C-alpha positions as CSV (number, residue, x, y, z in Angstrom):
1,M,0.0,0.0,0.0
2,A,2.9,2.3,0.6
3,G,3.7,2.3,-3.1
4,Q,0.2,3.4,-4.0
5,L,0.0,6.2,-1.4
6,K,-1.2,9.4,-3.0
7,D,1.2,11.8,-1.3
8,R,4.1,9.5,-0.4
9,E,6.8,12.2,-0.6
10,A,4.7,14.5,1.7
11,Y,4.3,11.8,4.3
12,Q,8.1,11.1,4.1
13,R,8.8,14.8,4.7
14,L,6.4,14.8,7.7
15,N,8.1,11.7,9.1
16,Y,11.5,13.3,8.7
17,L,10.5,16.5,10.5
18,Y,9.0,14.5,13.3
19,Q,12.1,12.4,13.7
20,A,14.3,15.6,13.5
21,A,12.3,17.2,16.3
22,H,12.7,14.1,18.5
23,C,16.4,13.9,17.7
24,V,17.0,17.5,18.6
25,L,15.3,17.2,22.0
26,S,17.0,13.9,22.8
27,Q,20.5,15.3,22.1
28,N,20.0,18.6,23.9
29,P,16.8,19.2,25.9
30,E,17.4,22.9,25.9
31,N,16.8,23.1,22.1
32,V,13.0,23.3,22.6
33,E,12.7,26.2,20.1
34,L,14.3,24.2,17.2
35,S,12.1,21.2,18.0
36,R,9.1,23.4,18.1
37,F,10.0,24.9,14.7
38,Y,10.2,21.4,13.1
39,S,6.9,20.4,14.7
40,F,5.2,23.6,13.5
41,T,6.6,23.1,10.0
42,Q,5.2,19.5,10.1
43,K,1.8,20.7,11.2
44,T,1.7,23.5,8.5
45,I,2.6,21.0,5.7
46,A,0.0,18.6,6.8
47,R,-2.6,21.3,7.0
48,R,-1.7,22.8,3.6
49,L,-1.8,19.4,1.8
50,V,-4.9,18.2,3.8
51,L,-3.1,15.1,5.1
52,R,-4.3,13.1,8.1
53,Q,-1.7,12.3,10.7
54,D,-1.5,9.2,12.8
55,P,-3.2,9.5,16.2
56,S,0.0,8.5,18.0
57,I,1.8,11.6,16.5
58,K,-1.1,13.9,17.4
59,R,-1.0,12.7,21.0
60,T,2.7,13.7,21.3
61,M,2.3,17.2,20.1
62,C,0.9,20.2,21.9
63,K,-2.0,21.8,20.0
64,K,-1.3,25.3,21.3
65,C,2.5,25.7,20.9
66,C,3.3,22.8,18.6
67,S,6.1,21.4,20.9
68,L,6.7,17.7,21.4
69,L,5.3,16.4,24.6
70,I,8.1,14.3,26.1
71,P,7.5,13.4,29.7
72,G,10.0,15.0,32.1
73,V,11.5,17.2,29.3
74,T,8.7,19.3,27.8
75,A,5.6,17.9,29.6
76,T,4.4,16.7,33.0
77,V,2.4,13.5,33.1
78,R,-0.2,12.7,35.8
79,Q,-2.6,9.9,36.3
80,R,-6.1,11.0,37.3
81,R,-9.4,9.2,38.1
82,K,-12.8,10.5,37.3
83,N,-14.5,7.7,39.2
84,R,-13.5,4.3,40.3
85,K,-13.3,2.8,36.8
86,T,-12.4,5.7,34.5
87,R,-8.7,6.7,34.5
88,F,-7.1,9.5,32.5
89,T,-3.5,10.4,31.6
90,V,-3.2,14.2,31.8
91,M,-0.2,15.7,29.9
92,R,0.6,19.3,30.6
93,C,2.9,21.3,28.3
94,I,5.6,23.1,30.3
95,S,6.1,25.9,27.9
96,C,2.5,27.0,27.4
97,G,0.5,25.2,30.1
98,Q,-2.0,23.5,27.7
99,S,-3.2,20.2,29.1
100,K,-4.3,17.1,27.2
101,S,-6.4,14.3,28.7
102,L,-6.1,10.8,27.3
103,L,-8.4,7.9,28.4
104,N,-6.6,5.0,30.1
105,N,-8.7,2.0,29.0
106,P,-6.8,-1.2,28.1
107,D,-9.8,-2.6,26.3
108,Y,-10.2,0.4,24.0
109,S,-8.5,0.4,20.6
110,L,-8.5,3.2,18.1
111,W,-10.4,2.9,14.8
112,A,-7.2,3.3,12.9
113,D,-5.7,0.3,14.7
114,Q,-8.7,-2.1,13.9
115,P,-8.5,-4.4,10.9
116,E,-11.7,-3.1,9.4
117,A,-10.2,0.4,9.0
118,Q,-7.4,-0.9,6.7
119,L,-8.2,-0.6,3.0
120,Q,-8.0,-3.7,0.8
121,P,-6.4,-3.3,-2.6
122,Q,-9.0,-3.4,-5.3
123,K,-8.6,-4.6,-8.8
124,Q,-9.6,-1.9,-11.3
125,T,-11.2,-3.0,-14.5
126,G,-11.3,-0.9,-17.6
127,P,-14.3,-0.5,-19.9
128,G,-14.9,-3.7,-21.9
129,S,-12.4,-5.8,-20.0
130,S,-15.1,-7.7,-18.1
131,G,-16.3,-9.4,-21.3
132,E,-19.9,-8.1,-21.1
133,K,-21.5,-6.2,-23.9
134,Q,-21.8,-2.5,-23.4
135,H,-25.3,-1.1,-23.9
136,K,-26.0,2.1,-25.7
137,K,-27.2,4.9,-23.5
138,T,-31.0,5.4,-23.6
139,K,-32.7,8.7,-24.0
140,P,-34.7,10.1,-21.1
141,G,-38.1,8.5,-21.1
142,E,-37.1,5.7,-23.4
143,S,-36.6,2.1,-22.2
144,V,-33.9,-0.3,-23.4
145,S,-36.4,-2.6,-25.2
146,S,-37.9,0.3,-27.2
147,Q,-34.4,1.4,-28.2
148,S,-33.5,-2.1,-29.4
149,S,-36.8,-2.4,-31.3
150,A,-36.2,1.0,-32.9
151,S,-32.7,-0.1,-34.1
152,T,-34.1,-3.3,-35.6
153,Q,-36.8,-1.3,-37.4
154,Q,-34.1,1.0,-38.9
155,Q,-32.1,-2.1,-40.0
156,Q,-35.2,-3.5,-41.7
157,S,-36.0,-0.3,-43.5
158,I,-32.4,0.1,-44.7
159,S,-32.4,-3.5,-46.1
160,S,-35.8,-3.0,-47.7
161,S,-34.8,0.3,-49.3
162,S,-31.5,-1.2,-50.7
163,G,-33.5,-4.1,-52.1
164,N,-35.9,-1.7,-54.0
165,K,-33.1,0.0,-56.0
166,D,-32.2,-3.1,-58.0
């Protein structure tokens, strides 16, 4: 499927920018601005080309300042409970203060991760390749049977008129 991807080069560019942002932060955690620039460029390209990003990438980016949310470096992570059963992971960006709540449910799986969400390759058939006869288009208000009877009447009139000339 990767060979048939519509904007393959654009996705490769987004992947490179995401990896560059991670690499910059892992080598020097003080380079938050450069990492934020790479992430902002990635978000801008995805928005301009109307490309959907993977949910795992969206979870690790701050919506407000476009910085990567790495626990202990650019974000604080806390576990919260709404009630006895519902747990949330709350990620708070250190630079802007924006928080993001993610549900902690081990039974939940994203739609993108389910097998029904994956597209199956389809065979494309061209016109006439299926071996069936192609029918002529009918005029509005005319049925297929009346069109075929009209064509047989035309053939009979042509054959009878050619027979009268001899």
